[in-house]
TORVEXMAR-230498 format. One line per 2 residues: number of its first residue (from 1); their letters; for each residue x, y, z of C-alpha. Coordinates in pm, whole numbers. Example, Ala and Ser with C-alpha at 12.3 -4.5 7.8 and 13.67 -1.06 7.14 Angstrom:
BEGIN
1> as> 1230,-450,780 ~ 1367,-106,714 .
REM end
This chain:
BEGIN
1> mp> -14511,13050,-28853 ~ -14623,12723,-29006 .
3> gd> -14411,12762,-29315 ~ -14089,12695,-29129 .
5> if> -14201,12348,-29020 ~ -14466,12240,-29274 .
7> ih> -14390,12127,-29627 ~ -14467,12371,-29907 .
9> gn> -14676,12263,-30205 ~ -15002,12246,-30012 .
11> py> -15186,12557,-30144 ~ -15364,12624,-29815 .
13> id> -15045,12608,-29609 ~ -14872,12829,-29865 .
15> il> -15145,13087,-29802 ~ -15095,13063,-29425 .
17> yk> -14721,13105,-29479 ~ -14785,13454,-29618 .
19> fp> -14918,13568,-29280 ~ -14628,13529,-29035 .
21> cp> -14625,13590,-28662 ~ -14399,13896,-28661 .
23> qr> -14201,13991,-28357 ~ -14067,14344,-28310 .
25> il> -13701,14290,-28228 ~ -13441,14547,-28123 .
27> mv> -13087,14418,-28191 ~ -12800,14615,-28039 .
29> ad> -12426,14558,-28094 ~ -12120,14748,-27976 .
31> ss> -11745,14792,-28030 ~ -11607,14567,-28310 .
33> ld> -11940,14402,-28389 ~ -12178,14552,-28644 .
35> fg> -12460,14459,-28882 ~ -12256,14465,-29201 .
37> ta> -12121,14189,-29425 ~ -11765,14168,-29284 .
39> gf> -11644,13880,-29066 ~ -11767,14030,-28738 .
41> gl> -12089,14148,-28901 ~ -12432,14005,-28827 .
43> se> -12589,14061,-29170 ~ -12654,13695,-29249 .
45> fv> -12815,13619,-28914 ~ -13032,13933,-28932 .
47> qv> -13147,13835,-29282 ~ -13250,13487,-29161 .
49> vr> -13470,13649,-28896 ~ -13614,13909,-29131 .
51> na> -13689,13648,-29396 ~ -13908,13473,-29140 .
53> gh> -14133,13782,-29130 ~ -13998,13954,-28819 .
55> tv> -13929,14327,-28787 ~ -13567,14381,-28686 .
57> tt> -13444,14723,-28574 ~ -13064,14747,-28552 .
59> ah> -12862,14989,-28342 ~ -12503,15032,-28222 .
61> rs> -12391,15177,-27890 ~ -12123,15387,-28060 .
63> gs> -12320,15443,-28380 ~ -12054,15280,-28598 .
65> gp> -12075,15029,-28879 ~ -12317,14961,-29165 .
67> gl> -12667,14815,-29160 ~ -12810,15039,-28886 .
69> si> -13180,15115,-28860 ~ -13114,15380,-28595 .
71> ag> -12833,15623,-28671 ~ -12597,15757,-28407 .
73> sy> -12478,15627,-28072 ~ -12759,15426,-27917 .
75> df> -12869,15490,-27559 ~ -13137,15261,-27415 .
77> at> -13261,15530,-27177 ~ -13294,15819,-27420 .
79> aa> -13379,15646,-27750 ~ -13638,15830,-27961 .
81> ta> -13848,15513,-27975 ~ -13872,15420,-27609 .
83> vt> -13746,15079,-27501 ~ -14078,14946,-27373 .
85> va> -14297,14645,-27444 ~ -14534,14883,-27625 .
87> ny> -14268,14927,-27896 ~ -14056,14610,-27887 .
89> dq> -14124,14247,-27806 ~ -13761,14141,-27768 .
91> iw> -13410,14282,-27726 ~ -13105,14094,-27859 .
93> lf> -12765,14205,-27725 ~ -12445,14120,-27917 .
95> af> -12192,14252,-27673 ~ -11818,14316,-27719 .
97> st> -11735,14625,-27514 ~ -11655,14629,-27143 .
99> sa> -11796,14981,-27113 ~ -12080,14948,-26863 .
101> lq> -12436,15051,-26931 ~ -12534,15368,-26750 .
103> pa> -12768,15322,-26448 ~ -13059,15475,-26639 .
105> eq> -13002,15228,-26925 ~ -12986,14935,-26682 .
107> qr> -13313,15042,-26522 ~ -13488,15089,-26858 .
109> ia> -13389,14740,-26978 ~ -13467,14586,-26639 .
111> qf> -13817,14732,-26647 ~ -13863,14599,-27001 .
113> mr> -13773,14254,-26868 ~ -14005,14289,-26569 .
115> dg> -14290,14391,-26800 ~ -14258,14067,-26997 .
117> gg> -14019,14159,-27278 ~ -13791,13884,-27407 .
119> mf> -13412,13912,-27385 ~ -13121,13745,-27563 .
121> at> -12760,13814,-27467 ~ -12417,13690,-27566 .
123> gd> -12052,13794,-27559 ~ -11728,13601,-27608 .
125> hd> -11431,13488,-27398 ~ -11288,13673,-27093 .
127> ti> -11472,14000,-27023 ~ -11575,14058,-27384 .
129> ga> -11935,14182,-27369 ~ -11940,14243,-26995 .
131> gm> -12034,14609,-27044 ~ -12391,14512,-27129 .
133> ga> -12421,14149,-27015 ~ -12274,14177,-26667 .
135> nl> -12491,14473,-26578 ~ -12842,14336,-26625 .
137> pr> -13057,14134,-26384 ~ -13049,13756,-26427 .
139> ir> -12844,13785,-26747 ~ -12537,13878,-26540 .
141> sm> -12536,13533,-26374 ~ -12675,13316,-26655 .
143> rd> -12348,13344,-26843 ~ -11980,13378,-26750 .
145> wa> -11879,13733,-26839 ~ -11523,13723,-26700 .
147> si> -11334,13403,-26628 ~ -11292,13192,-26945 .
149> pm> -10958,13277,-27114 ~ -10876,13310,-27482 .
151> at> -10534,13155,-27533 ~ -10442,12908,-27257 .
153> vd> -10519,12541,-27201 ~ -10815,12651,-26986 .
155> rh> -11004,12804,-27279 ~ -11316,12649,-27437 .
157> dt> -11224,12526,-27787 ~ -11506,12368,-27988 .
159> vl> -11316,12335,-28319 ~ -11272,11966,-28252 .
161> ep> -11173,11854,-28601 ~ -10900,11987,-28832 .
163> ga> -11006,12133,-29164 ~ -11002,11974,-29507 .
165> dg> -10620,11977,-29517 ~ -10595,11775,-29195 .
167> ik> -10421,12061,-29011 ~ -10594,12252,-28734 .
169> qf> -10584,12624,-28807 ~ -10765,12909,-28638 .
171> nd> -10986,12980,-28938 ~ -11117,12624,-28948 .
173> qa> -11403,12787,-28757 ~ -11510,12911,-29102 .
175> da> -11525,12570,-29271 ~ -11835,12356,-29327 .
177> ip> -11772,12140,-29018 ~ -11968,12279,-28720 .
179> qr> -11941,12157,-28362 ~ -12165,11877,-28239 .
181> mf> -12368,12017,-27951 ~ -12555,11806,-27696 .
183> pv> -12909,11922,-27608 ~ -13052,11856,-27263 .
185> ff> -13374,11650,-27256 ~ -13654,11743,-27016 .
187> sn> -13947,11535,-26887 ~ -14311,11622,-26950 .
189> gg> -14413,11430,-26637 ~ -14486,11098,-26807 .
191> dp> -14334,10753,-26769 ~ -13952,10801,-26777 .
193> fv> -13914,10480,-26978 ~ -14139,10603,-27261 .
195> as> -13973,10803,-27540 ~ -14254,11059,-27570 .
197> tw> -14190,11170,-27210 ~ -13864,11336,-27313 .
199> av> -13798,11638,-27533 ~ -13543,11914,-27572 .
201> hp> -13608,12275,-27477 ~ -13833,12462,-27726 .
203> vl> -13542,12668,-27861 ~ -13388,12343,-27991 .
205> rh> -13698,12186,-28150 ~ -13640,12010,-28481 .
207> ss> -13815,11739,-28682 ~ -13509,11515,-28638 .
209> ga> -13558,11527,-28261 ~ -13330,11819,-28175 .
211> vd> -13101,12091,-28302 ~ -12763,11939,-28217 .
213> yl> -12511,12159,-28400 ~ -12367,12505,-28348 .
215> pd> -12094,12698,-28533 ~ -11755,12622,-28374 .
217> hp> -11496,12861,-28235 ~ -11153,12823,-28066 .
219> he> -11240,13026,-27754 ~ -11596,13042,-27622 .
221> sr> -11732,13132,-27280 ~ -11999,12930,-27094 .
223> cl> -12362,12954,-26986 ~ -12482,12886,-26632 .
225> ap> -12789,12795,-26428 ~ -12745,12981,-26097 .
227> tp> -12961,12924,-25790 ~ -13198,13222,-25749 .
229> va> -13157,13435,-25438 ~ -13357,13720,-25287 .
231> gn> -13262,14075,-25373 ~ -13303,14362,-25619 .
233> fa> -13088,14473,-25911 ~ -13130,14776,-26137 .
235> gi> -13449,14869,-25957 ~ -13638,14540,-25987 .
237> ee> -13658,14213,-25797 ~ -13393,14005,-25971 .
239> wp> -13541,13656,-25923 ~ -13916,13695,-25869 .
241> ap> -14128,13412,-25732 ~ -14431,13280,-25922 .
243> sg> -14740,13497,-25893 ~ -14926,13224,-25704 .
245> gg> -14637,13163,-25463 ~ -14368,12899,-25455 .
247> ar> -13994,12880,-25512 ~ -13816,13144,-25717 .
249> ia> -13784,13049,-26083 ~ -13443,12914,-26176 .
251> pv> -13281,12919,-26520 ~ -13166,12598,-26686 .
253> vv> -12880,12498,-26915 ~ -13048,12364,-27229 .
255> av> -12742,12268,-27436 ~ -12391,12147,-27359 .
257> sm> -12080,12176,-27577 ~ -11749,11987,-27569 .
259> sa> -11415,12162,-27547 ~ -11144,11934,-27681 .
261> gr> -10952,12124,-27947 ~ -10607,12018,-28068 .
263> fi> -10295,12234,-28106 ~ -10363,12528,-28337 .
265> vs> -10067,12558,-28575 ~ -10143,12895,-28736 .
267> ga> -10369,13197,-28757 ~ -10450,13235,-28388 .
269> pt> -10470,13589,-28244 ~ -10157,13534,-28031 .
271> ss> -9798,13655,-28075 ~ -9693,13313,-28208 .
273> gt> -10008,13252,-28409 ~ -10050,12922,-28225 .
275> kp> -10252,12792,-27932 ~ -10200,12490,-27708 .
277> pv> -10449,12203,-27695 ~ -10709,12198,-27418 .
279> yp> -10809,11935,-27163 ~ -11138,11776,-27283 .
281> rs> -11441,11887,-27081 ~ -11800,11998,-27126 .
283> fg> -11960,12337,-27062 ~ -12299,12506,-27093 .
285> ai> -12360,12637,-27445 ~ -12710,12785,-27402 .
287> sa> -12910,12877,-27091 ~ -13275,12978,-27066 .
289> yd> -13505,13139,-26810 ~ -13883,13112,-26828 .
291> gd> -14031,13403,-26638 ~ -14391,13326,-26733 .
293> pa> -14505,13211,-26386 ~ -14380,13538,-26238 .
295> ga> -14507,13758,-26521 ~ -14147,13839,-26620 .
297> gr> -13991,13812,-26965 ~ -13804,13507,-27089 .
299> iv> -13425,13506,-27137 ~ -13181,13309,-27352 .
301> cd> -12803,13340,-27319 ~ -12544,13192,-27557 .
303> at> -12178,13110,-27495 ~ -12051,13326,-27785 .
305> wh> -12165,13555,-28063 ~ -11946,13344,-28293 .
307> hf> -12257,13128,-28323 ~ -12413,13422,-28514 .
309> vn> -12147,13630,-28696 ~ -12063,13607,-29065 .
311> in> -11716,13460,-29034 ~ -11865,13144,-28881 .
313> ln> -12177,13129,-29098 ~ -12055,13219,-29447 .
315> gs> -11676,13245,-29410 ~ -11660,13620,-29463 .
317> ga> -11318,13755,-29361 ~ -11165,13410,-29307 .
319> gn> -10941,13406,-29614 ~ -10905,13121,-29861 .
321> dp> -10962,12751,-29816 ~ -10612,12590,-29807 .
323> tt> -10723,12299,-30025 ~ -10902,12490,-30301 .
325> gl> -10744,12834,-30287 ~ -11094,12979,-30302 .
327> pr> -11258,13197,-30035 ~ -11395,13002,-29742 .
329> tg> -11775,12968,-29748 ~ -11854,12873,-29390 .
331> ly> -12155,12648,-29345 ~ -12236,12632,-29715 .
333> ag> -12172,12355,-29967 ~ -12222,12416,-30337 .
335> gm> -12381,12751,-30257 ~ -12649,12595,-30036 .
337> pt> -12673,12587,-29654 ~ -12554,12254,-29518 .
339> pe> -12805,12033,-29333 ~ -12628,12126,-29008 .
341> yq> -12668,12495,-29084 ~ -13037,12443,-29152 .
343> ki> -13066,12305,-28801 ~ -12876,12601,-28660 .
345> rs> -13119,12835,-28833 ~ -13401,12651,-28658 .
347> yy> -13233,12742,-28327 ~ -13235,13109,-28430 .
349> ln> -13604,13115,-28522 ~ -13711,12890,-28233 .
351> tv> -13547,13137,-27996 ~ -13733,13429,-28150 .
353> rw> -14057,13236,-28111 ~ -13989,13130,-27751 .
355> la> -13890,13479,-27635 ~ -14221,13629,-27748 .
357> pi> -14407,13802,-27460 ~ -14716,13623,-27330 .
359> gr> -14955,13861,-27501 ~ -14780,13818,-27836 .
361> ry> -14778,13437,-27868 ~ -15133,13365,-27984 .
363> cw> -15034,13374,-28350 ~ -14813,13063,-28340 .
365> pf> -15057,12812,-28187 ~ -15328,12944,-28417 .
367> lt> -15124,12921,-28739 ~ -14973,12587,-28642 .
369> aa> -15317,12440,-28574 ~ -15447,12597,-28896 .
371> ai> -15164,12434,-29093 ~ -15246,12100,-28931 .
373> ry> -15611,12148,-29023 ~ -15505,12154,-29392 .
375> dy> -15242,11879,-29360 ~ -15302,11582,-29590 .
377> ei> -15303,11335,-29298 ~ -15578,11530,-29122 .
379> ae> -15781,11557,-29442 ~ -15847,11184,-29427 .
381> lr> -16038,11229,-29099 ~ -16313,11428,-29275 .
383> lp> -16332,11711,-29024 ~ -16506,11882,-28863 .
385> lp> -16633,11646,-28599 ~ -16912,11762,-28365 .
387> hp> -16808,12056,-28144 ~ -16759,12010,-27854 .
389> cp> -16632,11668,-27954 ~ -16684,11361,-27729 .
391> wd> -16375,11219,-27561 ~ -16307,10908,-27771 .
393> pl> -16313,11064,-28121 ~ -16141,11374,-27981 .
395> lk> -15855,11168,-27843 ~ -15823,10987,-28176 .
397> lg> -15799,11324,-28354 ~ -15549,11448,-28095 .
399> rv> -15322,11150,-28159 ~ -15314,11227,-28531 .
401> ve> -15242,11593,-28455 ~ -14953,11482,-28238 .
403> ev> -14818,11258,-28513 ~ -14822,11545,-28762 .
405> ll> -14645,11774,-28515 ~ -14390,11506,-28432 .
407> ar> -14305,11460,-28799 ~ -14282,11832,-28867 .
409> ag> -14131,11977,-28549 ~ -14006,11689,-28334 .
411> pg> -14084,11568,-27980 ~ -14227,11831,-27745 .
413> al> -14411,12025,-28017 ~ -14751,11920,-27882 .
415> ad> -14666,12067,-27541 ~ -14546,12387,-27712 .
417> lv> -14879,12420,-27895 ~ -15083,12368,-27578 .
419> dg> -14859,12600,-27376 ~ -14914,12871,-27637 .
421> ml> -15290,12825,-27618 ~ -15289,12841,-27238 .
423> at> -15071,13154,-27240 ~ -15321,13318,-27477 .
425> ag> -15652,13246,-27302 ~ -15598,13004,-27015 .
427> rg> -15367,13173,-26765 ~ -15466,13108,-26403 .
429> sg> -15701,12826,-26497 ~ -15700,12476,-26353 .
431> la> -15616,12348,-26700 ~ -15302,12563,-26707 .
433> el> -15210,12447,-26358 ~ -15237,12088,-26476 .
435> ld> -15079,12100,-26823 ~ -14826,12385,-26828 .
437> sa> -14503,12211,-26928 ~ -14274,12445,-26731 .
439> rv> -14462,12365,-26410 ~ -14457,11992,-26486 .
441> rg> -14081,12003,-26552 ~ -14029,12186,-26223 .
443> ea> -14224,11926,-26028 ~ -14033,11642,-26195 .
445> ke> -13701,11811,-26106 ~ -13805,11859,-25743 .
447> gg> -13909,11495,-25714 ~ -14278,11566,-25654 .
449> ap> -14537,11293,-25686 ~ -14636,11255,-26053 .
451> sl> -14997,11308,-26155 ~ -15197,10988,-26212 .
453> lp> -15392,11168,-26484 ~ -15293,11097,-26847 .
455> lq> -15145,11443,-26906 ~ -15036,11373,-27262 .
457> dl> -15387,11254,-27350 ~ -15527,11575,-27203 .
459> rr> -15286,11778,-27420 ~ -15399,11577,-27723 .
461> av> -15760,11665,-27641 ~ -15679,12038,-27616 .
463> ag> -15487,12045,-27945 ~ -15745,11828,-28118 .
465> tl> -16025,12063,-28013 ~ -15851,12364,-28171 .
467> vn> -15780,12181,-28497 ~ -16140,12056,-28510 .
469> ll> -16279,12405,-28446 ~ -16059,12554,-28719 .
471> aa> -16181,12286,-28958 ~ -16525,12442,-28914 .
473> kl> -16412,12805,-28922 ~ -16148,12806,-29200 .
475> pe> -16281,12761,-29554 ~ -16158,12515,-29816 .
477> de> -16170,12791,-30075 ~ -15823,12943,-30127 .
479> qk> -15943,13296,-30204 ~ -16176,13302,-29904 .
481> la> -15895,13175,-29679 ~ -15656,13444,-29802 .
483> sl> -15921,13711,-29740 ~ -15992,13580,-29390 .
485> mr> -15623,13566,-29298 ~ -15558,13932,-29375 .
487> dh> -15693,14022,-29031 ~ -15669,13702,-28833 .
489> dg> -15567,13832,-28488 ~ -15921,13841,-28353 .
491> la> -16003,13505,-28507 ~ -15690,13353,-28353 .
493> id> -15762,13471,-27999 ~ -16133,13387,-28013 .
495> ai> -16070,13039,-28159 ~ -15811,12956,-27895 .
497> ae> -16040,13076,-27614 ~ -16340,12884,-27749 .
499> sl> -16143,12564,-27801 ~ -15994,12579,-27450 .
501> qa> -16341,12615,-27298 ~ -16475,12326,-27504 .
503> ae> -16176,12103,-27427 ~ -16205,12186,-27058 .
505> gv> -16566,12067,-27051 ~ -16482,11738,-27222 .
507> iv> -16179,11682,-26998 ~ -16374,11755,-26679 .
509> ey> -16641,11505,-26782 ~ -16385,11238,-26874 .
511> vg> -16174,11287,-26561 ~ -16486,11297,-26343 .
513> ka> -16607,10961,-26473 ~ -16258,10812,-26441 .
515> le> -16228,10934,-26082 ~ -16572,10798,-25991 .
517> as> -16474,10457,-26128 ~ -16140,10475,-25947 .
519> aa> -16312,10574,-25622 ~ -16544,10274,-25648 .
521> ql> -16248,10046,-25710 ~ -16063,10196,-25412 .
523> qs> -16367,10145,-25191 ~ -16379,9782,-25300 .
525> lr> -16012,9736,-25215 ~ -16061,9882,-24869 .
527> aq> -16379,9684,-24798 ~ -16241,9348,-24910 .
529> sv> -15886,9323,-24790 ~ -15664,9022,-24862 .
531> ka> -15665,8940,-24488 ~ -16037,8876,-24494 .
533> gk> -16009,8633,-24781 ~ -16016,8255,-24733 .
535> pv> -15683,8086,-24819 ~ -15687,7779,-25038 .
537> sr> -15648,7433,-24879 ~ -15298,7297,-24837 .
539> pt> -15216,7039,-25107 ~ -15200,6671,-25000 .
541> rp> -15086,6343,-25159 ~ -15351,6116,-25297 .
543> ga> -15489,5907,-25011 ~ -15344,6126,-24734 .
545> kp> -15569,6277,-24470 ~ -15648,6647,-24523 .
547> gk> -15455,6894,-24310 ~ -15148,6674,-24251 .
549> al> -14814,6776,-24389 ~ -14654,6564,-24656 .
551> kq> -14405,6316,-24517 ~ -14051,6330,-24639 .
553> tk> -14004,6092,-24925 ~ -13733,5829,-24934 .
555> sa> -13557,6008,-25215 ~ -13526,6316,-24998 .
557> kp> -13352,6141,-24705 ~ -13010,6086,-24862 .
559> aa> -12990,6451,-24964 ~ -13073,6560,-24610 .
561> ka> -12813,6324,-24468 ~ -12555,6448,-24713 .
563> rk> -12615,6808,-24605 ~ -12572,6706,-24239 .
565> ts> -12247,6522,-24315 ~ -12103,6815,-24505 .
567> r> -12122,7033,-24199 .
REM end
């Protein structure tokens, strides 16, 4: 929704903020994890998601623990509300148990994924969480569900710094110092030496440029980007190819963490209460799979659920701070979330947004463009412009739209907006083939020839067209806007479709003229080659006859003789 990236205080944007883009999310935990307020509870994380306007249904495989929306032991295959895309948009798995899903449960979840439903999955070290995670297509190989240990020097320890007392203890994971995480930057197909070409994955978008922190933990697992292979799992094709043909879609690692923890002197879950230091190395913290081209659901995997549970977020269950004697408060300072925690929350909500099925994404590009339409920078342009808008003023508007998005959501936000529009009303079009950022990233990775078209300018034109259209459709009267927004789904879809068609017409005209000019220039190059040109006359000394080479001057002779002598 716009409210999580645009500044409050603008009355129009505050009205838009009241109409979120709700996702219907099923969250399932098992074994020692639950949705309560204890250390291994997920209550704080769930509240962050609910506060953003999403509907979260919680369930537990053994039916234990507080905070459940669905009572009793949860079975994906026999649940009263069927696990289908008709009832849920996303499933989030917080896995602890090694008890495997039953075949019928595997098949039900696999079909949900194949039908376009979004999936999130995480566990912890060793085989913790393998019961669910290791038994689902794609998810089973996008994360290590078995081999990373808990206690030895081979573990992944991201608690890099000791706590406030200067001594590294196990519960320093519950202090206000998170781990520094390193996001991977991807190309949008532009000039590699231009900053705007590069941006992080959409789940890590932030106005500062990227989400680059995660809660820390002394023993995490790792996320992977396996090479897709042919074959079925749980009744579906595990790695489907794009609908129009081409290579099977591969997942990517979108964030990397550093394991470099020191010796843990106390509090560790070992017989001695200690743990040895680890050899410094990096590992995948988050992996993502974009199934859009194949009509399959998107997936995000995380190295550990310690990035989400209360003990790491608010210190619940971690005992007292050794320097103050007061209960640890996690990623809070003075009762307020730290700036790092605010970034981490952006990761949570970005992931919810990115996992939305194709047919449930139209709300975000619409509300984002609507918020831009009321932004103070845009107000100075005195919109609306004519619709469809000619190329030059449209491009100017698109550049301002990009600047607003850059300031509010960071690099890559323009591509996210256009991708959302294309997923809503442009699938299968030539415009989608040209501008879809996932396809462009794939071509850049495979080393394909880059397009000579100004792709970023074309994206600016698409986004500018939607903002301009909404300037005409959305009123400047607050009461009328609130009334209109109460049922905005139809308006959103229609506005996106109309703006794509208008932008397409302007782009085709612009590109056509540019190609005609380029063709004429190419024809000129071919018709008048350099070979056919007449070279200039050779220079001569004053008084010398044309065409004769200059004689060696006296001053040059000694140098020549010296070179001969030196041999």
